[in-house]
Phi, psi and omega in degrees: 000141181288162176238121180233161181256146179207137180262145179221162177233148174301146183243130176251342180280127180225178177066213184293343182291347182292342177301322178294320178303313182298319180295333180271004175096017180247149172250117179291151179199176179223141176254127176247171175135239190279349178229186179296147179305139182235130176279136178211175178218146180230153177300122180301320179297315181290320180295317178301320180294320179298315182292319183294321183274337188231347187076190181275344183273075183210141174272124184258125169275096186270121175265098182262098179053042178092354179257126181278122180234146175255119184225159172232157180285118180267321180207146180222126182251134177234156174297138188302316183262319185275336181080011180294148176288128183248322185197149178225137173251126179249148181240122181282134182235162175237159185300131179087350181290138179269139177231158177245144180203175177257143177230136179282146177265137181233125180279128178235159180060186180221149174287163180299321180296320178291324178296331181284349179085011182271003180168202183215158177275141185232133176276129182260348181223128185274328183209162177225160175265134183236164176231136179193174169280161179305323184288333181264357187293143180228159177258341181226145177230131184274141175246118186274104180293340180294348178284349176281096185268348178229141186300336181263001182282144177238125177282145179240177178306323183292342181275352185279134173276115187268149172296156181299135176085003184249134176235135175272132183267351177293163177299129183300340182267359178299132181289138185243316183204154179209170174267132178252110181294148178282133178290132178292153182299320180297323177292318180297318181293321180292327179288327184276339179272135180232125179272162181302332181285346179279349187253129175270124181266121179245126176255146180285140179286146175292152181302329181293338184275350184280000000 
């Protein structure tokens, strides 16, 4: 994970008054972690640049009023329609400390069966929970579909090659990806066609029978 610098100031403005802060170009936030929560504010322009260039998976060397802090983004709030930065929660970390987070799974390459055109590879799990140090933290983990050597094989958590320093906390036997055969046209047509014998006819009883 990258390390970037960002300056912050202690914040005394709270409640509805933070709207004025935002108009003045500041994003209000709070630092959590090894000490009591601290209210602070960062330049919206500088924060947006950090997020744009590095994403949320970045260790920030935060200069808070002359004090050097190491933090990661814990939560980020944006305006629902405009996408404006509204508030940021930062979590202070120390060297060697382990943190947990979610990482998305991304399917790469193709299985031999998929390359033959007889079907496609399918991701069965969208994300996993991981543990790492802040510097090793990642937002995505690749799942190599080329490891599916048999059309009936299912890849599991244990089959994933992990980035250095990252551990997946999910059950190692959880299914991750498989090959999905393409349905033949004849099968698809037979599924869509229904004969009279396939339909159960139910007639309403006469009132006299009730």
